[in-house]
Backbone as CSV, one residue per row, in Angstrom:
resi,resn,N_x,N_y,N_z,CA_x,CA_y,CA_z,C_x,C_y,C_z
1,UNK,119.086,181.796,117.090,120.050,180.906,116.627,120.817,180.172,117.738
2,UNK,120.852,178.971,117.484,121.775,177.990,118.581,122.653,177.471,118.205
3,UNK,123.936,177.616,118.902,125.164,176.748,118.324,125.868,176.629,119.737
4,UNK,126.792,175.466,119.681,127.302,174.995,120.661,128.730,175.389,120.477
5,UNK,129.236,176.094,121.438,130.697,176.952,121.156,131.570,176.018,121.631
6,UNK,131.441,175.431,122.813,132.235,174.206,123.620,131.622,173.529,124.313
7,UNK,132.328,172.221,124.383,131.499,171.384,125.239,130.744,171.525,126.170
8,UNK,129.477,171.422,126.371,128.651,171.940,127.569,128.162,173.544,127.438
9,UNK,128.355,174.272,126.584,127.923,175.510,126.574,127.144,175.818,125.055
10,UNK,126.064,176.589,125.231,125.358,176.549,124.047,124.885,178.167,124.103
11,UNK,124.961,178.505,122.782,124.733,180.126,122.698,123.279,180.147,121.954
12,UNK,122.499,180.589,122.708,120.968,181.055,122.238,120.789,182.257,122.204
13,UNK,120.251,182.761,120.914,120.055,184.185,120.884,121.027,185.279,121.453
14,UNK,122.289,184.701,121.349,123.242,185.514,121.839,123.809,185.593,123.212
15,UNK,122.999,184.600,124.083,123.367,184.443,125.375,124.047,182.718,125.484
16,UNK,124.999,182.614,126.357,125.518,181.709,126.753,124.784,180.762,127.778
17,UNK,124.428,179.514,127.501,123.915,178.675,128.639,124.692,177.596,128.794
18,UNK,124.760,176.884,130.054,125.544,175.933,130.321,124.742,174.623,130.424
19,UNK,124.786,173.676,129.969,124.318,172.313,130.135,124.248,171.865,131.599
20,UNK,123.334,171.155,132.074,123.028,170.646,133.358,124.344,169.654,133.794
21,UNK,124.770,168.891,132.843,125.670,168.088,132.716,126.957,169.009,132.888
22,UNK,127.197,169.821,131.985,128.423,170.698,132.385,128.512,171.145,134.032
23,UNK,127.266,171.851,134.258,127.171,172.253,135.760,127.539,171.309,136.887
24,UNK,127.177,169.670,136.707,127.315,168.765,137.579,128.828,168.644,137.533
25,UNK,129.563,168.413,136.218,130.980,168.261,136.296,131.737,169.265,136.943
26,UNK,131.202,170.335,136.574,132.075,171.696,137.293,131.958,171.458,138.877
27,UNK,130.808,171.294,139.311,130.377,170.961,140.922,131.111,169.900,141.301
28,UNK,131.277,168.518,140.588,132.142,167.778,140.819,133.559,167.709,141.095
29,UNK,134.170,168.367,140.161,135.369,168.825,140.148,135.981,169.675,141.319
30,UNK,135.158,170.614,141.584,135.384,171.675,142.684,135.074,170.893,144.102
31,UNK,134.277,170.171,144.309,133.774,169.647,145.590,134.121,168.222,145.635
32,UNK,134.328,167.488,144.892,134.734,165.814,144.514,133.631,165.549,145.424
33,UNK,134.063,164.575,146.427,133.021,163.846,147.436,132.636,164.353,148.556
34,UNK,133.231,165.958,148.923,133.193,166.364,150.039,131.388,167.124,150.415
35,UNK,130.965,167.444,148.908,129.666,167.957,149.009,128.555,167.100,148.358
36,UNK,127.361,167.268,148.353,126.276,166.189,147.557,125.204,167.053,147.281
37,UNK,124.660,166.382,146.370,123.327,166.731,145.615,122.262,165.706,145.870
38,UNK,121.405,166.151,146.534,120.231,165.460,146.947,118.959,165.775,146.209
39,UNK,118.136,164.818,145.709,117.196,165.321,144.981,115.876,164.537,145.935
40,UNK,114.772,165.310,145.886,113.276,164.579,146.429,112.272,164.938,145.637
41,UNK,111.408,164.296,145.484,110.044,164.408,144.805,109.221,165.514,145.725
42,UNK,108.972,166.722,145.509,108.469,167.568,146.248,106.872,167.185,146.444
43,UNK,106.201,166.925,144.704,104.904,166.566,144.500,104.819,165.789,143.375
44,UNK,103.978,164.781,143.290,103.475,164.414,141.894,102.204,163.704,141.798
45,UNK,101.575,163.861,140.925,100.356,163.038,140.248,100.410,162.562,139.164
46,UNK,99.327,162.304,138.671,99.201,161.862,137.226,99.460,163.019,136.218
47,UNK,99.589,164.324,136.871,99.532,165.270,135.803,100.673,166.207,136.003
48,UNK,101.449,166.319,136.899,102.425,167.220,137.477,103.636,166.539,138.368
49,UNK,104.721,167.116,138.075,105.814,166.465,138.872,106.543,167.644,139.538
50,UNK,107.151,167.732,140.958,107.646,168.963,141.318,108.852,168.326,141.951
51,UNK,110.051,168.659,141.698,111.137,168.006,142.271,112.127,169.170,143.175
52,UNK,112.637,168.608,144.042,113.612,169.769,144.797,115.047,169.173,144.725
53,UNK,115.913,169.954,144.710,117.587,169.547,144.665,118.015,170.152,145.712
54,UNK,118.642,169.773,146.526,119.202,170.329,147.620,120.968,170.278,147.636
55,UNK,121.955,171.060,147.653,123.065,170.880,147.490,123.943,171.153,149.039
56,UNK,123.986,170.185,149.600,124.744,169.878,151.088,126.267,170.030,150.888
57,UNK,126.857,170.957,152.031,128.234,170.785,152.200,128.810,169.765,152.970
58,UNK,129.840,169.646,153.380,130.334,168.559,154.076,130.038,168.111,155.560
59,UNK,129.384,169.223,156.089,128.798,169.284,157.269,127.277,168.914,157.137
60,UNK,126.673,168.689,156.027,125.383,168.417,155.624,124.536,169.525,155.743
61,UNK,124.934,170.665,155.499,124.001,171.856,155.664,123.725,172.300,154.388
62,UNK,122.421,172.713,154.003,121.901,172.934,152.980,122.487,174.285,152.279
63,UNK,123.509,174.358,151.264,123.788,175.461,150.834,123.155,176.109,149.655
64,UNK,122.220,175.401,148.877,121.610,175.768,147.752,120.254,174.821,147.247
65,UNK,119.261,175.569,147.032,118.240,174.485,146.595,117.576,175.005,145.258
66,UNK,117.099,174.136,144.682,116.331,174.373,143.371,115.246,173.516,143.185
67,UNK,114.186,174.097,142.702,112.891,173.590,142.341,112.410,173.557,140.793
68,UNK,111.880,172.546,140.380,111.306,172.544,139.213,110.193,171.790,138.893
69,UNK,109.358,171.980,137.820,108.083,171.503,137.712,108.098,171.004,136.296
70,UNK,107.398,169.852,136.025,107.145,169.299,134.554,105.647,168.768,134.882
71,UNK,104.995,169.127,133.560,103.896,168.495,133.174,103.913,167.255,132.527
72,UNK,102.817,166.190,132.907,103.292,164.817,132.134,102.957,164.976,130.705
73,UNK,101.967,165.772,130.321,101.724,165.741,128.940,102.083,167.030,128.299
74,UNK,103.117,167.612,128.494,103.785,168.632,128.021,104.332,168.223,126.852
75,UNK,105.049,166.711,126.737,105.891,166.313,125.596,105.799,164.669,125.416
76,UNK,106.028,164.091,124.560,106.378,162.600,124.520,107.184,162.095,125.531
77,UNK,108.274,162.732,125.827,108.969,162.270,126.812,108.675,162.269,128.188
78,UNK,107.884,163.464,128.370,107.327,163.570,129.563,106.220,162.559,129.994
79,UNK,105.729,162.079,129.236,104.495,161.127,129.328,105.265,159.888,130.023
80,UNK,106.670,159.464,129.647,107.318,158.301,130.462,108.187,158.864,131.302
81,UNK,108.770,160.065,131.222,110.063,160.578,131.857,110.188,162.079,132.599
82,UNK,108.785,162.236,132.880,108.461,163.586,133.567,109.491,163.930,134.954
83,UNK,109.514,162.629,135.699,110.206,162.707,137.031,111.918,163.056,136.743
84,UNK,112.463,162.425,135.770,113.804,162.555,135.406,113.999,163.877,134.729
85,UNK,113.247,164.423,133.978,113.563,165.665,133.367,113.287,166.704,134.258
86,UNK,112.491,166.720,135.240,112.110,167.632,136.247,113.552,167.472,137.270
87,UNK,113.768,166.165,137.693,115.066,166.176,138.317,116.161,166.886,137.907
88,UNK,116.487,166.775,136.649,117.556,167.373,135.820,117.505,169.033,135.981
89,UNK,116.192,169.415,135.754,115.982,170.771,135.912,116.222,171.404,137.473
90,UNK,115.767,170.864,138.404,116.024,171.147,139.767,117.494,170.849,140.095
91,UNK,118.116,170.036,139.638,119.593,170.017,139.956,120.259,171.429,139.146
92,UNK,119.944,171.507,137.918,120.629,172.694,137.378,120.276,174.077,138.031
93,UNK,119.019,174.024,138.350,118.523,175.411,139.384,119.246,175.384,140.468
94,UNK,119.902,174.404,141.187,120.225,174.325,142.423,121.780,174.904,142.181
95,UNK,122.234,174.136,141.211,123.538,174.549,141.043,123.995,176.050,140.368
96,UNK,122.800,176.601,139.786,122.882,178.041,139.204,122.901,178.834,140.681
97,UNK,121.891,178.703,141.533,121.905,179.218,142.981,123.265,179.183,143.582
98,UNK,124.065,178.125,143.355,125.364,177.928,144.115,126.508,178.873,143.314
99,UNK,125.995,179.209,142.164,127.175,179.949,141.331,127.467,179.151,139.925
100,UNK,126.958,177.936,139.782,127.472,177.319,138.489,126.479,177.412,137.380
101,UNK,126.284,178.646,137.345,125.033,179.035,136.157,125.610,179.743,134.990
102,UNK,127.009,179.959,135.043,127.595,181.095,133.904,127.031,182.114,133.840
103,UNK,126.770,182.776,132.587,126.197,183.950,132.423,124.519,183.918,132.466
104,UNK,124.034,182.754,132.495,122.623,182.715,132.511,122.078,181.947,133.623
105,UNK,121.048,182.079,134.406,120.577,180.780,135.166,120.105,179.906,134.742
106,UNK,118.928,179.857,133.653,118.548,178.645,133.256,119.550,178.012,132.565
107,UNK,119.280,176.583,132.162,120.105,175.916,131.593,120.014,175.755,130.163
108,UNK,120.848,175.394,129.186,120.677,175.062,128.062,119.572,174.409,127.677
109,UNK,119.478,173.166,128.287,118.439,172.284,128.307,117.116,172.860,128.582
110,UNK,116.972,173.583,129.627,115.780,174.315,129.850,115.427,175.377,128.626
111,UNK,116.064,176.118,128.326,116.243,177.185,127.247,115.560,176.582,125.870
112,UNK,116.311,175.382,125.913,115.914,174.865,124.317,114.532,174.177,124.324
113,UNK,114.199,173.541,125.594,112.651,173.015,125.897,111.886,174.207,125.844
114,UNK,112.059,175.567,126.431,111.427,176.425,126.160,110.990,176.906,124.939
115,UNK,111.890,177.013,124.397,111.775,177.637,122.863,110.965,176.685,121.987
116,UNK,110.946,175.385,122.295,110.240,174.339,121.856,108.650,174.622,121.965
117,UNK,108.511,174.788,123.535,107.064,174.635,123.584,106.722,175.968,123.638
118,UNK,107.273,176.906,123.220,106.843,178.349,122.829,106.502,178.388,121.378
119,UNK,107.201,177.824,120.672,106.993,178.204,119.198,106.059,177.167,118.521
120,UNK,106.171,177.180,117.157,105.120,176.476,116.597,105.161,174.755,117.189
121,UNK,104.271,174.094,117.276,104.168,172.733,117.463,105.048,171.967,116.752
122,UNK,106.343,171.051,117.357,107.332,170.519,116.451,106.779,169.449,115.686
123,UNK,105.725,168.829,115.951,105.082,167.630,115.108,104.565,168.280,113.798
124,UNK,104.150,169.713,113.711,103.596,170.437,112.574,104.878,170.367,111.548
125,UNK,106.019,170.646,111.979,106.757,170.777,111.292,107.541,169.712,110.904
126,UNK,107.846,168.735,111.780,108.673,167.516,111.543,107.922,166.370,110.921
127,UNK,106.785,166.536,110.522,106.037,165.267,110.001,105.883,164.167,110.920
128,UNK,105.686,164.471,112.241,105.536,163.264,113.443,106.856,163.092,114.274
129,UNK,107.917,163.883,114.113,109.103,163.595,114.765,109.016,164.815,115.782
130,UNK,109.318,164.647,116.980,109.432,165.955,117.918,110.860,165.811,118.556
131,UNK,111.062,166.879,119.326,112.612,167.069,120.048,112.554,165.802,121.003
132,UNK,111.373,165.605,121.651,111.451,164.609,122.768,111.628,163.272,122.364
133,UNK,110.616,162.963,120.830,111.262,161.647,120.221,112.597,161.494,119.920
134,UNK,113.143,162.527,119.424,114.624,162.645,119.138,115.815,162.462,120.339
135,UNK,115.142,163.242,121.282,116.159,163.021,122.530,116.031,161.406,123.083
136,UNK,114.632,161.002,123.171,114.310,159.526,123.774,115.248,158.358,122.868
137,UNK,115.128,158.605,121.531,115.915,157.873,120.590,117.607,157.860,120.745
138,UNK,117.811,159.201,120.896,119.366,159.306,121.023,119.767,158.637,122.325
139,UNK,118.954,158.942,123.479,119.341,158.339,124.770,119.615,156.580,124.511
140,UNK,118.780,156.337,123.555,118.622,154.506,123.718,119.959,153.960,122.766
141,UNK,120.526,154.784,121.990,121.749,154.516,121.252,123.021,154.696,121.976
142,UNK,123.747,153.379,121.839,125.029,153.463,122.753,126.454,153.486,121.991
143,UNK,126.284,153.647,120.818,127.493,153.604,120.150,127.642,154.676,119.004
144,UNK,128.613,155.362,118.584,128.949,156.474,117.683,128.254,156.012,116.373
145,UNK,128.476,154.843,116.008,128.176,154.672,114.256,126.441,154.509,114.332
146,UNK,126.098,154.073,115.344,124.372,153.904,115.389,123.868,155.565,115.279
147,UNK,124.429,156.418,116.272,123.970,157.645,116.513,124.175,158.494,114.790
148,UNK,125.453,158.070,114.034,125.562,158.795,112.705,124.489,158.184,111.759
149,UNK,124.137,156.734,111.882,123.094,156.379,111.121,121.790,157.116,111.516
150,UNK,121.639,157.220,112.799,120.251,157.667,113.121,120.157,159.364,112.529
151,UNK,121.283,159.937,112.680,121.301,161.334,112.113,120.953,161.334,110.595
152,UNK,121.581,160.540,109.877,121.171,160.451,108.342,119.610,160.090,108.049
153,UNK,119.094,159.141,108.888,117.962,158.929,108.808,116.794,159.947,109.270
154,UNK,117.264,160.697,110.506,116.472,161.585,110.857,116.555,162.975,109.666
155,UNK,117.282,163.019,109.298,117.614,164.385,108.167,116.756,163.962,107.024
156,UNK,116.661,162.690,106.775,115.582,162.106,105.698,114.258,162.285,105.891
157,UNK,114.115,162.149,107.056,112.523,162.216,107.512,112.073,163.846,108.142
158,UNK,112.888,164.632,108.254,112.438,165.989,108.619,111.850,166.738,107.463
159,UNK,110.889,167.320,107.813,110.277,168.423,106.967,109.996,169.797,107.309
160,UNK,110.683,170.615,106.694,110.879,171.992,106.757,111.187,172.325,108.131
161,UNK,112.318,171.879,108.671,112.612,172.574,110.062,113.316,173.702,109.930
162,UNK,113.106,174.743,110.921,113.786,176.066,110.916,115.284,175.830,111.105
163,UNK,115.934,177.004,111.075,117.209,176.988,111.302,117.498,176.680,112.873
164,UNK,116.636,177.161,113.695,116.749,177.162,115.292,116.703,175.626,115.477
165,UNK,115.462,175.278,114.822,115.291,173.657,115.239,116.357,172.990,114.934
166,UNK,117.124,173.114,113.735,118.228,172.254,113.235,119.343,172.390,114.223
167,UNK,119.558,173.664,114.702,120.796,173.968,115.456,120.363,173.141,116.803
168,UNK,119.386,173.012,117.325,119.035,172.160,118.734,119.307,170.829,118.424
169,UNK,118.559,170.367,117.075,118.900,168.856,117.067,120.672,168.557,116.836
170,UNK,121.384,169.529,116.138,122.628,169.251,115.860,123.360,169.008,117.381
171,UNK,122.830,169.946,118.237,123.226,169.920,119.583,123.060,168.726,120.367
172,UNK,121.882,168.233,120.140,121.504,166.866,120.850,122.316,165.841,120.299
173,UNK,122.479,165.737,119.019,123.540,164.857,118.256,124.603,164.705,119.032
174,UNK,125.263,166.019,119.041,127.102,166.270,119.315,126.910,166.031,120.675
175,UNK,125.746,166.244,121.688,126.095,165.889,122.972,125.746,164.374,123.345
176,UNK,124.990,163.528,122.526,125.114,162.522,122.599,126.597,161.622,122.342
177,UNK,126.946,162.112,121.184,128.332,161.515,120.556,128.992,161.870,121.851
178,UNK,129.138,162.860,122.318,130.174,163.311,123.530,129.823,162.485,124.592
179,UNK,128.963,161.923,125.364,128.362,160.991,126.214,128.847,159.693,125.787
180,UNK,128.597,159.424,124.714,129.106,158.005,124.332,130.670,157.895,124.415
181,UNK,131.433,158.658,124.109,132.931,159.042,124.038,133.163,158.942,125.575
182,UNK,132.564,159.795,126.372,132.886,159.631,127.802,132.657,158.445,128.615
183,UNK,131.671,157.542,127.971,131.388,156.250,128.783,132.315,155.282,128.644
């Protein structure tokens, strides 16, 4: 079961995970403009993307590194945004190496994604709606009212979601509303 305790922290199976967004926010508050997060593509082709994220101190010395890998056919969103997803994961891992991981190394985003990929195919349970579709739809919405309308429509479309799947969707909606308020 997954529940968001406080902004940017998600409880999944009794463990607390920080989102990458929260880790970046904490990093920026601590180091402001003195340190930098630099990302680069380590490898990419038509099937896979590997990203590296380095954290540099004010002397431009690499203090922490994180790598991530995404398969382009792993999900609907990865078909168009594997690079972006991979970059976010690499940043989260670099920040965890620097100590911004909270109680767990993996980010909430990575754990939620892993749960989806390890469980039954989401499309089977959702009548054609996957987490990646939901995330892409939410990312395209830029006002609270439209997010709430989308949530109502999504509830109508879902078929037989598990408690875990509903918790992840609620977190995605809450995160989008929080992001809109902060924009």
